[in-house]
N, CA, C and O atoms as a Maestro MAE file, in Angstrom:
{
 s_m_m2io_version
 :::
 2.0.0
}

f_m_ct {
 s_m_title
 :::
 protein
 m_atom[308] {
  # First column is atom index #
  i_m_mmod_type
  r_m_x_coord
  r_m_y_coord
  r_m_z_coord
  i_m_residue_number
  s_m_chain_name
  s_m_pdb_residue_name
  s_m_pdb_atom_name
  i_m_atomic_number
  :::
  1 25 0.797 -1.017 -0.321 1 A "MET " " N  " 7
  2 3 0.140 0.161 0.335 1 A "MET " " CA " 6
  3 2 1.142 1.101 0.001 1 A "MET " " C  " 6
  4 15 2.306 1.126 0.399 1 A "MET " " O  " 8
  5 25 0.164 2.407 -1.312 2 A "VAL " " N  " 7
  6 3 1.069 3.330 -0.878 2 A "VAL " " CA " 6
  7 2 0.247 4.491 -0.220 2 A "VAL " " C  " 6
  8 15 -0.919 4.790 -0.478 2 A "VAL " " O  " 8
  9 25 1.166 5.139 0.766 3 A "GLN " " N  " 7
  10 3 0.162 6.952 0.771 3 A "GLN " " CA " 6
  11 2 0.405 7.478 0.982 3 A "GLN " " C  " 6
  12 15 1.189 7.439 1.931 3 A "GLN " " O  " 8
  13 25 0.030 8.762 0.334 4 A "ALA " " N  " 7
  14 3 0.962 10.328 0.071 4 A "ALA " " CA " 6
  15 2 0.286 10.787 0.265 4 A "ALA " " C  " 6
  16 15 -0.832 10.274 0.228 4 A "ALA " " O  " 8
  17 25 0.482 12.133 0.626 5 A "TYR " " N  " 7
  18 3 0.134 13.264 0.802 5 A "TYR " " CA " 6
  19 2 -0.384 14.584 -0.365 5 A "TYR " " C  " 6
  20 15 0.461 15.011 -1.152 5 A "TYR " " O  " 8
  21 25 -1.783 15.143 -0.382 6 A "ILE " " N  " 7
  22 3 -0.861 15.367 -2.069 6 A "ILE " " CA " 6
  23 2 -1.463 16.869 -1.554 6 A "ILE " " C  " 6
  24 15 -2.576 16.754 -1.041 6 A "ILE " " O  " 8
  25 25 -0.974 18.162 -1.592 7 A "LEU " " N  " 7
  26 3 -0.945 19.365 -1.830 7 A "LEU " " CA " 6
  27 2 -1.955 20.252 -2.858 7 A "LEU " " C  " 6
  28 15 -1.547 20.182 -4.017 7 A "LEU " " O  " 8
  29 25 -2.974 20.932 -2.731 8 A "ILE " " N  " 7
  30 3 -3.366 21.520 -3.574 8 A "ILE " " CA " 6
  31 2 -3.660 22.804 -3.627 8 A "ILE " " C  " 6
  32 15 -4.311 23.225 -2.671 8 A "ILE " " O  " 8
  33 25 -3.350 23.627 -4.536 9 A "GLN " " N  " 7
  34 3 -3.170 24.884 -4.761 9 A "GLN " " CA " 6
  35 2 -5.004 25.395 -5.826 9 A "GLN " " C  " 6
  36 15 -5.156 25.174 -7.027 9 A "GLN " " O  " 8
  37 25 -5.650 25.795 -5.267 10 A "THR " " N  " 7
  38 3 -7.341 26.338 -6.175 10 A "THR " " CA " 6
  39 2 -7.605 27.390 -6.629 10 A "THR " " C  " 6
  40 15 -6.911 28.233 -6.060 10 A "THR " " O  " 8
  41 25 -8.492 28.001 -7.649 11 A "GLU " " N  " 7
  42 3 -8.794 29.493 -7.862 11 A "GLU " " CA " 6
  43 2 -9.492 29.890 -6.265 11 A "GLU " " C  " 6
  44 15 -10.040 29.336 -5.312 11 A "GLU " " O  " 8
  45 25 -9.158 30.904 -6.614 12 A "VAL " " N  " 7
  46 3 -9.207 31.902 -5.036 12 A "VAL " " CA " 6
  47 2 -11.276 31.453 -4.780 12 A "VAL " " C  " 6
  48 15 -12.361 31.585 -5.347 12 A "VAL " " O  " 8
  49 25 -10.656 30.901 -3.546 13 A "GLY " " N  " 7
  50 3 -12.681 30.907 -2.780 13 A "GLY " " CA " 6
  51 2 -13.605 29.633 -3.176 13 A "GLY " " C  " 6
  52 15 -14.827 29.487 -3.193 13 A "GLY " " O  " 8
  53 25 -12.416 28.685 -3.519 14 A "LYS " " N  " 7
  54 3 -12.927 27.276 -4.241 14 A "LYS " " CA " 6
  55 2 -12.176 26.587 -3.008 14 A "LYS " " C  " 6
  56 15 -13.014 25.720 -2.761 14 A "LYS " " O  " 8
  57 25 -11.667 26.488 -2.537 15 A "ALA " " N  " 7
  58 3 -11.017 25.212 -1.492 15 A "ALA " " CA " 6
  59 2 -11.929 24.774 -0.868 15 A "ALA " " C  " 6
  60 15 -12.144 23.650 -1.322 15 A "ALA " " O  " 8
  61 25 -12.787 25.052 0.123 16 A "ALA " " N  " 7
  62 3 -13.784 24.407 0.426 16 A "ALA " " CA " 6
  63 2 -15.717 23.041 0.034 16 A "ALA " " C  " 6
  64 15 -16.571 22.222 0.376 16 A "ALA " " O  " 8
  65 25 -14.951 24.124 -1.100 17 A "ASN " " N  " 7
  66 3 -15.296 22.991 -2.568 17 A "ASN " " CA " 6
  67 2 -14.626 21.924 -3.398 17 A "ASN " " C  " 6
  68 15 -14.809 20.892 -4.045 17 A "ASN " " O  " 8
  69 25 -13.961 22.585 -3.086 18 A "VAL " " N  " 7
  70 3 -13.104 21.140 -3.746 18 A "VAL " " CA " 6
  71 2 -12.492 20.117 -2.798 18 A "VAL " " C  " 6
  72 15 -12.126 18.989 -3.130 18 A "VAL " " O  " 8
  73 25 -12.430 20.588 -1.708 19 A "ALA " " N  " 7
  74 3 -12.125 19.338 -0.569 19 A "ALA " " CA " 6
  75 2 -13.623 18.649 -0.580 19 A "ALA " " C  " 6
  76 15 -13.759 17.426 -0.569 19 A "ALA " " O  " 8
  77 25 -14.391 19.286 -0.595 20 A "GLY " " N  " 7
  78 3 -15.574 18.941 -0.828 20 A "GLY " " CA " 6
  79 2 -15.663 17.464 -1.817 20 A "GLY " " C  " 6
  80 15 -16.107 16.316 -1.796 20 A "GLY " " O  " 8
  81 25 -14.915 18.398 -2.642 21 A "GLN " " N  " 7
  82 3 -15.442 16.997 -3.600 21 A "GLN " " CA " 6
  83 2 -14.121 15.775 -3.685 21 A "GLN " " C  " 6
  84 15 -13.975 14.632 -4.119 21 A "GLN " " O  " 8
  85 25 -13.539 16.525 -3.181 22 A "ILE " " N  " 7
  86 3 -12.460 15.379 -3.411 22 A "ILE " " CA " 6
  87 2 -12.542 14.452 -2.429 22 A "ILE " " C  " 6
  88 15 -12.112 13.347 -2.762 22 A "ILE " " O  " 8
  89 25 -12.975 14.553 -1.276 23 A "ALA " " N  " 7
  90 3 -13.626 13.669 0.017 23 A "ALA " " CA " 6
  91 2 -14.234 12.422 -0.793 23 A "ALA " " C  " 6
  92 15 -13.976 11.224 -0.676 23 A "ALA " " O  " 8
  93 25 -14.946 12.954 -1.481 24 A "GLY " " N  " 7
  94 3 -15.662 11.686 -1.895 24 A "GLY " " CA " 6
  95 2 -15.440 10.750 -2.865 24 A "GLY " " C  " 6
  96 15 -16.368 9.987 -3.134 24 A "GLY " " O  " 8
  97 25 -14.257 10.639 -3.524 25 A "ILE " " N  " 7
  98 3 -13.318 10.084 -4.259 25 A "ILE " " CA " 6
  99 2 -12.660 8.595 -3.807 25 A "ILE " " C  " 6
  100 15 -11.533 8.765 -3.339 25 A "ILE " " O  " 8
  101 25 -12.853 7.939 -3.816 26 A "SER " " N  " 7
  102 3 -12.339 6.136 -3.724 26 A "SER " " CA " 6
  103 2 -10.616 6.272 -3.129 26 A "SER " " C  " 6
  104 15 -9.742 6.753 -3.851 26 A "SER " " O  " 8
  105 25 -10.514 6.089 -2.621 27 A "GLY " " N  " 7
  106 3 -8.908 5.908 -2.598 27 A "GLY " " CA " 6
  107 2 -8.692 7.540 -1.109 27 A "GLY " " C  " 6
  108 15 -7.993 7.331 -0.117 27 A "GLY " " O  " 8
  109 25 -9.119 8.369 -1.228 28 A "VAL " " N  " 7
  110 3 -9.202 9.720 -0.470 28 A "VAL " " CA " 6
  111 2 -9.375 8.774 1.264 28 A "VAL " " C  " 6
  112 15 -10.021 7.741 1.444 28 A "VAL " " O  " 8
  113 25 -8.808 9.324 2.003 29 A "THR " " N  " 7
  114 3 -8.938 9.252 3.638 29 A "THR " " CA " 6
  115 2 -9.065 10.138 3.960 29 A "THR " " C  " 6
  116 15 -9.795 9.975 4.938 29 A "THR " " O  " 8
  117 25 -8.838 11.344 3.847 30 A "GLN " " N  " 7
  118 3 -9.026 12.794 4.943 30 A "GLN " " CA " 6
  119 2 -8.511 13.568 3.373 30 A "GLN " " C  " 6
  120 15 -7.659 13.322 2.520 30 A "GLN " " O  " 8
  121 25 -9.608 14.654 3.593 31 A "ALA " " N  " 7
  122 3 -9.186 16.657 2.706 31 A "ALA " " CA " 6
  123 2 -9.916 17.038 3.157 31 A "ALA " " C  " 6
  124 15 -11.084 16.727 3.389 31 A "ALA " " O  " 8
  125 25 -8.654 18.592 3.557 32 A "GLU " " N  " 7
  126 3 -8.804 18.936 4.494 32 A "GLU " " CA " 6
  127 2 -8.424 20.901 3.620 32 A "GLU " " C  " 6
  128 15 -7.372 21.195 3.052 32 A "GLU " " O  " 8
  129 25 -9.519 21.756 3.794 33 A "ASP " " N  " 7
  130 3 -8.629 22.995 3.077 33 A "ASP " " CA " 6
  131 2 -8.642 23.596 4.676 33 A "ASP " " C  " 6
  132 15 -9.306 23.506 5.709 33 A "ASP " " O  " 8
  133 25 -7.090 24.463 3.985 34 A "VAL " " N  " 7
  134 3 -6.279 24.803 5.167 34 A "VAL " " CA " 6
  135 2 -5.869 26.054 4.270 34 A "VAL " " C  " 6
  136 15 -5.918 26.092 3.041 34 A "VAL " " O  " 8
  137 25 -5.411 27.175 5.218 35 A "THR " " N  " 7
  138 3 -3.996 28.630 5.224 35 A "THR " " CA " 6
  139 2 -3.334 27.943 4.790 35 A "THR " " C  " 6
  140 15 -3.413 26.718 4.886 35 A "THR " " O  " 8
  141 25 -1.910 29.026 3.769 36 A "GLY " " N  " 7
  142 3 -1.156 29.186 3.678 36 A "GLY " " CA " 6
  143 2 -0.514 29.128 2.207 36 A "GLY " " C  " 6
  144 15 -0.866 30.061 1.486 36 A "GLY " " O  " 8
  145 25 0.323 28.242 1.664 37 A "PRO " " N  " 7
  146 3 1.076 28.528 0.181 37 A "PRO " " CA " 6
  147 2 -0.065 27.371 -0.400 37 A "PRO " " C  " 6
  148 15 -0.392 27.513 -1.578 37 A "PRO " " O  " 8
  149 25 -0.574 26.441 0.230 38 A "TYR " " N  " 7
  150 3 -1.940 25.452 0.188 38 A "TYR " " CA " 6
  151 2 -3.494 25.645 0.207 38 A "TYR " " C  " 6
  152 15 -3.828 26.043 1.323 38 A "TYR " " O  " 8
  153 25 -4.269 25.542 -0.409 39 A "ASP " " N  " 7
  154 3 -5.326 25.538 -0.537 39 A "ASP " " CA " 6
  155 2 -6.561 23.899 0.637 39 A "ASP " " C  " 6
  156 15 -7.543 23.867 1.380 39 A "ASP " " O  " 8
  157 25 -5.491 22.860 -0.012 40 A "VAL " " N  " 7
  158 3 -6.415 21.818 0.127 40 A "VAL " " CA " 6
  159 2 -5.031 21.013 0.549 40 A "VAL " " C  " 6
  160 15 -4.035 21.251 -0.135 40 A "VAL " " O  " 8
  161 25 -4.940 20.225 1.464 41 A "ILE " " N  " 7
  162 3 -4.052 19.005 1.751 41 A "ILE " " CA " 6
  163 2 -4.972 17.368 1.750 41 A "ILE " " C  " 6
  164 15 -5.757 17.025 2.634 41 A "ILE " " O  " 8
  165 25 -4.598 16.535 0.490 42 A "VAL " " N  " 7
  166 3 -5.654 15.444 0.844 42 A "VAL " " CA " 6
  167 2 -4.429 14.012 1.499 42 A "VAL " " C  " 6
  168 15 -3.240 14.032 1.180 42 A "VAL " " O  " 8
  169 25 -4.736 13.434 1.970 43 A "ARG " " N  " 7
  170 3 -4.448 12.069 2.137 43 A "ARG " " CA " 6
  171 2 -4.531 10.826 1.168 43 A "ARG " " C  " 6
  172 15 -4.610 9.925 2.003 43 A "ARG " " O  " 8
  173 25 -4.543 10.601 0.725 44 A "ALA " " N  " 7
  174 3 -4.651 9.231 -0.227 44 A "ALA " " CA " 6
  175 2 -3.567 7.816 0.576 44 A "ALA " " C  " 6
  176 15 -2.639 7.701 1.376 44 A "ALA " " O  " 8
  177 25 -4.488 6.934 -0.322 45 A "GLU " " N  " 7
  178 3 -4.267 5.443 -0.314 45 A "GLU " " CA " 6
  179 2 -4.565 4.772 -2.395 45 A "GLU " " C  " 6
  180 15 -5.527 4.858 -3.158 45 A "GLU " " O  " 8
  181 25 -2.974 4.097 -2.549 46 A "ALA " " N  " 7
  182 3 -3.115 2.684 -3.303 46 A "ALA " " CA " 6
  183 2 -2.659 1.676 -2.881 46 A "ALA " " C  " 6
  184 15 -2.110 1.294 -1.847 46 A "ALA " " O  " 8
  185 25 -3.162 1.004 -4.471 47 A "ARG " " N  " 7
  186 3 -1.952 -0.481 -4.120 47 A "ARG " " CA " 6
  187 2 -0.894 -0.006 -4.047 47 A "ARG " " C  " 6
  188 15 -0.253 -0.096 -2.999 47 A "ARG " " O  " 8
  189 25 -0.390 0.659 -5.178 48 A "ASN " " N  " 7
  190 3 1.035 0.893 -5.834 48 A "ASN " " CA " 6
  191 2 1.127 2.548 -6.551 48 A "ASN " " C  " 6
  192 15 0.241 3.399 -6.478 48 A "ASN " " O  " 8
  193 25 2.298 2.666 -7.153 49 A "VAL " " N  " 7
  194 3 2.667 4.299 -7.331 49 A "VAL " " CA " 6
  195 2 1.913 4.728 -8.626 49 A "VAL " " C  " 6
  196 15 1.629 5.832 -9.092 49 A "VAL " " O  " 8
  197 25 1.670 3.305 -9.079 50 A "ASP " " N  " 7
  198 3 0.946 3.534 -10.487 50 A "ASP " " CA " 6
  199 2 -0.729 4.074 -9.900 50 A "ASP " " C  " 6
  200 15 -1.101 5.248 -9.915 50 A "ASP " " O  " 8
  201 25 -1.313 3.244 -9.555 51 A "GLU " " N  " 7
  202 3 -2.164 3.629 -8.844 51 A "GLU " " CA " 6
  203 2 -1.969 4.887 -8.761 51 A "GLU " " C  " 6
  204 15 -2.099 5.796 -9.582 51 A "GLU " " O  " 8
  205 25 -1.589 4.853 -7.509 52 A "LEU " " N  " 7
  206 3 -1.517 6.891 -6.915 52 A "LEU " " CA " 6
  207 2 -1.639 7.903 -8.177 52 A "LEU " " C  " 6
  208 15 -2.197 8.931 -8.560 52 A "LEU " " O  " 8
  209 25 -0.942 7.130 -8.462 53 A "GLY " " N  " 7
  210 3 -0.725 8.248 -10.424 53 A "GLY " " CA " 6
  211 2 -1.879 8.885 -11.286 53 A "GLY " " C  " 6
  212 15 -2.182 9.918 -11.884 53 A "GLY " " O  " 8
  213 25 -2.590 6.910 -10.799 54 A "LYS " " N  " 7
  214 3 -4.338 7.481 -12.191 54 A "LYS " " CA " 6
  215 2 -4.770 7.911 -10.534 54 A "LYS " " C  " 6
  216 15 -5.178 9.072 -10.547 54 A "LYS " " O  " 8
  217 25 -4.786 7.581 -9.745 55 A "LEU " " N  " 7
  218 3 -5.979 8.804 -8.700 55 A "LEU " " CA " 6
  219 2 -6.380 10.227 -8.903 55 A "LEU " " C  " 6
  220 15 -7.318 11.009 -9.053 55 A "LEU " " O  " 8
  221 25 -4.244 9.983 -8.757 56 A "VAL " " N  " 7
  222 3 -3.594 11.780 -9.137 56 A "VAL " " CA " 6
  223 2 -4.633 12.434 -10.499 56 A "VAL " " C  " 6
  224 15 -5.632 13.115 -10.733 56 A "VAL " " O  " 8
  225 25 -3.713 11.769 -11.027 57 A "VAL " " N  " 7
  226 3 -4.715 12.605 -12.567 57 A "VAL " " CA " 6
  227 2 -5.836 12.853 -13.185 57 A "VAL " " C  " 6
  228 15 -6.197 13.919 -13.683 57 A "VAL " " O  " 8
  229 25 -6.640 11.373 -13.127 58 A "ALA " " N  " 7
  230 3 -7.775 10.874 -13.002 58 A "ALA " " CA " 6
  231 2 -8.954 11.569 -12.765 58 A "ALA " " C  " 6
  232 15 -9.987 12.144 -13.108 58 A "ALA " " O  " 8
  233 25 -7.800 10.972 -11.613 59 A "GLN " " N  " 7
  234 3 -9.628 12.033 -10.285 59 A "GLN " " CA " 6
  235 2 -9.193 13.044 -9.867 59 A "GLN " " C  " 6
  236 15 -9.607 14.059 -10.427 59 A "GLN " " O  " 8
  237 25 -8.460 13.168 -9.033 60 A "ILE " " N  " 7
  238 3 -8.433 14.791 -8.456 60 A "ILE " " CA " 6
  239 2 -7.596 15.667 -9.144 60 A "ILE " " C  " 6
  240 15 -6.776 16.224 -8.415 60 A "ILE " " O  " 8
  241 25 -7.551 15.957 -10.316 61 A "GLN " " N  " 7
  242 3 -6.606 16.999 -11.179 61 A "GLN " " CA " 6
  243 2 -7.967 17.306 -11.906 61 A "GLN " " C  " 6
  244 15 -8.171 18.318 -12.577 61 A "GLN " " O  " 8
  245 25 -8.687 16.498 -11.726 62 A "ALA " " N  " 7
  246 3 -10.018 16.564 -12.764 62 A "ALA " " CA " 6
  247 2 -11.348 17.481 -12.066 62 A "ALA " " C  " 6
  248 15 -12.446 17.576 -12.614 62 A "ALA " " O  " 8
  249 25 -11.101 17.920 -11.163 63 A "VAL " " N  " 7
  250 3 -11.764 18.542 -9.962 63 A "VAL " " CA " 6
  251 2 -11.014 20.325 -10.380 63 A "VAL " " C  " 6
  252 15 -9.980 20.982 -10.500 63 A "VAL " " O  " 8
  253 25 -12.708 20.338 -10.461 64 A "GLU " " N  " 7
  254 3 -13.054 21.595 -10.734 64 A "GLU " " CA " 6
  255 2 -12.584 22.961 -9.728 64 A "GLU " " C  " 6
  256 15 -13.425 23.328 -8.907 64 A "GLU " " O  " 8
  257 25 -11.200 23.740 -9.790 65 A "GLY " " N  " 7
  258 3 -11.258 24.892 -9.487 65 A "GLY " " CA " 6
  259 2 -9.636 24.524 -8.492 65 A "GLY " " C  " 6
  260 15 -8.986 25.122 -7.635 65 A "GLY " " O  " 8
  261 25 -9.549 23.431 -9.098 66 A "ILE " " N  " 7
  262 3 -7.923 23.226 -9.027 66 A "ILE " " CA " 6
  263 2 -6.892 23.360 -10.153 66 A "ILE " " C  " 6
  264 15 -6.732 22.998 -11.319 66 A "ILE " " O  " 8
  265 25 -6.043 24.340 -8.835 67 A "THR " " N  " 7
  266 3 -5.289 25.345 -10.174 67 A "THR " " CA " 6
  267 2 -3.854 24.518 -9.989 67 A "THR " " C  " 6
  268 15 -3.200 24.656 -11.023 67 A "THR " " O  " 8
  269 25 -3.268 23.837 -9.165 68 A "ARG " " N  " 7
  270 3 -1.416 23.014 -8.873 68 A "ARG " " CA " 6
  271 2 -1.931 21.717 -8.219 68 A "ARG " " C  " 6
  272 15 -3.103 21.699 -7.842 68 A "ARG " " O  " 8
  273 25 -1.007 20.426 -8.022 69 A "THR " " N  " 7
  274 3 -1.196 19.758 -7.441 69 A "THR " " CA " 6
  275 2 0.371 19.182 -7.400 69 A "THR " " C  " 6
  276 15 1.085 19.056 -8.394 69 A "THR " " O  " 8
  277 25 0.767 18.842 -5.943 70 A "LEU " " N  " 7
  278 3 2.252 18.365 -5.347 70 A "LEU " " CA " 6
  279 2 1.545 17.136 -4.761 70 A "LEU " " C  " 6
  280 15 0.569 17.086 -4.012 70 A "LEU " " O  " 8
  281 25 2.154 16.336 -5.199 71 A "THR " " N  " 7
  282 3 1.764 14.875 -4.139 71 A "THR " " CA " 6
  283 2 3.743 14.253 -3.879 71 A "THR " " C  " 6
  284 15 4.863 14.253 -4.389 71 A "THR " " O  " 8
  285 25 3.064 13.890 -2.892 72 A "CYS " " N  " 7
  286 3 4.391 13.998 -1.488 72 A "CYS " " CA " 6
  287 2 4.054 12.434 -1.324 72 A "CYS " " C  " 6
  288 15 2.912 12.126 -0.984 72 A "CYS " " O  " 8
  289 25 5.119 11.334 -1.581 73 A "PRO " " N  " 7
  290 3 4.136 9.894 -0.882 73 A "PRO " " CA " 6
  291 2 4.880 9.752 -0.019 73 A "PRO " " C  " 6
  292 15 5.972 10.318 -0.070 73 A "PRO " " O  " 8
  293 25 4.487 8.853 1.181 74 A "ILE " " N  " 7
  294 3 5.216 8.591 2.490 74 A "ILE " " CA " 6
  295 2 5.826 7.636 2.429 74 A "ILE " " C  " 6
  296 15 5.493 6.557 1.940 74 A "ILE " " O  " 8
  297 25 6.953 7.982 3.003 75 A "VAL " " N  " 7
  298 3 8.106 6.997 3.375 75 A "VAL " " CA " 6
  299 2 8.378 6.544 4.840 75 A "VAL " " C  " 6
  300 15 8.060 7.362 5.703 75 A "VAL " " O  " 8
  301 25 8.887 5.436 5.225 76 A "HIS " " N  " 7
  302 3 8.845 5.315 6.334 76 A "HIS " " CA " 6
  303 2 10.388 4.354 6.431 76 A "HIS " " C  " 6
  304 15 10.638 3.171 6.199 76 A "HIS " " O  " 8
  305 25 11.271 5.591 6.916 77 A "ILE " " N  " 7
  306 3 12.570 5.444 7.045 77 A "ILE " " CA " 6
  307 2 13.175 4.652 8.461 77 A "ILE " " C  " 6
  308 15 14.387 4.499 8.612 77 A "ILE " " O  " 8
  :::
 }
 m_bond[307] {
  # First column is bond index #
  i_m_from
  i_m_to
  i_m_order
  :::
  1 1 2 1
  2 2 3 1
  3 3 4 2
  4 3 5 1
  5 5 6 1
  6 6 7 1
  7 7 8 2
  8 7 9 1
  9 9 10 1
  10 10 11 1
  11 11 12 2
  12 11 13 1
  13 13 14 1
  14 14 15 1
  15 15 16 2
  16 15 17 1
  17 17 18 1
  18 18 19 1
  19 19 20 2
  20 19 21 1
  21 21 22 1
  22 22 23 1
  23 23 24 2
  24 23 25 1
  25 25 26 1
  26 26 27 1
  27 27 28 2
  28 27 29 1
  29 29 30 1
  30 30 31 1
  31 31 32 2
  32 31 33 1
  33 33 34 1
  34 34 35 1
  35 35 36 2
  36 35 37 1
  37 37 38 1
  38 38 39 1
  39 39 40 2
  40 39 41 1
  41 41 42 1
  42 42 43 1
  43 43 44 2
  44 43 45 1
  45 45 46 1
  46 46 47 1
  47 47 48 2
  48 47 49 1
  49 49 50 1
  50 50 51 1
  51 51 52 2
  52 51 53 1
  53 53 54 1
  54 54 55 1
  55 55 56 2
  56 55 57 1
  57 57 58 1
  58 58 59 1
  59 59 60 2
  60 59 61 1
  61 61 62 1
  62 62 63 1
  63 63 64 2
  64 63 65 1
  65 65 66 1
  66 66 67 1
  67 67 68 2
  68 67 69 1
  69 69 70 1
  70 70 71 1
  71 71 72 2
  72 71 73 1
  73 73 74 1
  74 74 75 1
  75 75 76 2
  76 75 77 1
  77 77 78 1
  78 78 79 1
  79 79 80 2
  80 79 81 1
  81 81 82 1
  82 82 83 1
  83 83 84 2
  84 83 85 1
  85 85 86 1
  86 86 87 1
  87 87 88 2
  88 87 89 1
  89 89 90 1
  90 90 91 1
  91 91 92 2
  92 91 93 1
  93 93 94 1
  94 94 95 1
  95 95 96 2
  96 95 97 1
  97 97 98 1
  98 98 99 1
  99 99 100 2
  100 99 101 1
  101 101 102 1
  102 102 103 1
  103 103 104 2
  104 103 105 1
  105 105 106 1
  106 106 107 1
  107 107 108 2
  108 107 109 1
  109 109 110 1
  110 110 111 1
  111 111 112 2
  112 111 113 1
  113 113 114 1
  114 114 115 1
  115 115 116 2
  116 115 117 1
  117 117 118 1
  118 118 119 1
  119 119 120 2
  120 119 121 1
  121 121 122 1
  122 122 123 1
  123 123 124 2
  124 123 125 1
  125 125 126 1
  126 126 127 1
  127 127 128 2
  128 127 129 1
  129 129 130 1
  130 130 131 1
  131 131 132 2
  132 131 133 1
  133 133 134 1
  134 134 135 1
  135 135 136 2
  136 135 137 1
  137 137 138 1
  138 138 139 1
  139 139 140 2
  140 139 141 1
  141 141 142 1
  142 142 143 1
  143 143 144 2
  144 143 145 1
  145 145 146 1
  146 146 147 1
  147 147 148 2
  148 147 149 1
  149 149 150 1
  150 150 151 1
  151 151 152 2
  152 151 153 1
  153 153 154 1
  154 154 155 1
  155 155 156 2
  156 155 157 1
  157 157 158 1
  158 158 159 1
  159 159 160 2
  160 159 161 1
  161 161 162 1
  162 162 163 1
  163 163 164 2
  164 163 165 1
  165 165 166 1
  166 166 167 1
  167 167 168 2
  168 167 169 1
  169 169 170 1
  170 170 171 1
  171 171 172 2
  172 171 173 1
  173 173 174 1
  174 174 175 1
  175 175 176 2
  176 175 177 1
  177 177 178 1
  178 178 179 1
  179 179 180 2
  180 179 181 1
  181 181 182 1
  182 182 183 1
  183 183 184 2
  184 183 185 1
  185 185 186 1
  186 186 187 1
  187 187 188 2
  188 187 189 1
  189 189 190 1
  190 190 191 1
  191 191 192 2
  192 191 193 1
  193 193 194 1
  194 194 195 1
  195 195 196 2
  196 195 197 1
  197 197 198 1
  198 198 199 1
  199 199 200 2
  200 199 201 1
  201 201 202 1
  202 202 203 1
  203 203 204 2
  204 203 205 1
  205 205 206 1
  206 206 207 1
  207 207 208 2
  208 207 209 1
  209 209 210 1
  210 210 211 1
  211 211 212 2
  212 211 213 1
  213 213 214 1
  214 214 215 1
  215 215 216 2
  216 215 217 1
  217 217 218 1
  218 218 219 1
  219 219 220 2
  220 219 221 1
  221 221 222 1
  222 222 223 1
  223 223 224 2
  224 223 225 1
  225 225 226 1
  226 226 227 1
  227 227 228 2
  228 227 229 1
  229 229 230 1
  230 230 231 1
  231 231 232 2
  232 231 233 1
  233 233 234 1
  234 234 235 1
  235 235 236 2
  236 235 237 1
  237 237 238 1
  238 238 239 1
  239 239 240 2
  240 239 241 1
  241 241 242 1
  242 242 243 1
  243 243 244 2
  244 243 245 1
  245 245 246 1
  246 246 247 1
  247 247 248 2
  248 247 249 1
  249 249 250 1
  250 250 251 1
  251 251 252 2
  252 251 253 1
  253 253 254 1
  254 254 255 1
  255 255 256 2
  256 255 257 1
  257 257 258 1
  258 258 259 1
  259 259 260 2
  260 259 261 1
  261 261 262 1
  262 262 263 1
  263 263 264 2
  264 263 265 1
  265 265 266 1
  266 266 267 1
  267 267 268 2
  268 267 269 1
  269 269 270 1
  270 270 271 1
  271 271 272 2
  272 271 273 1
  273 273 274 1
  274 274 275 1
  275 275 276 2
  276 275 277 1
  277 277 278 1
  278 278 279 1
  279 279 280 2
  280 279 281 1
  281 281 282 1
  282 282 283 1
  283 283 284 2
  284 283 285 1
  285 285 286 1
  286 286 287 1
  287 287 288 2
  288 287 289 1
  289 289 290 1
  290 290 291 1
  291 291 292 2
  292 291 293 1
  293 293 294 1
  294 294 295 1
  295 295 296 2
  296 295 297 1
  297 297 298 1
  298 298 299 1
  299 299 300 2
  300 299 301 1
  301 301 302 1
  302 302 303 1
  303 303 304 2
  304 303 305 1
  305 305 306 1
  306 306 307 1
  307 307 308 2
  :::
 }
}
């Protein structure tokens, strides 16, 4: 299982709506609108890195109002 944080920038005023839509996507375990350089932070999981990539590109980035994403896979050192 691969887990990641996905940092999202949105159009002005769209963070709460984007977080709400993303929260309903399968594989997303948490989606919160936040303050700072990013507007939404998502925690997601997938079977492998390829599935995580598909989740981000095909489903999360398809949500209207997103301008940029940064995916940060979780590592256990």
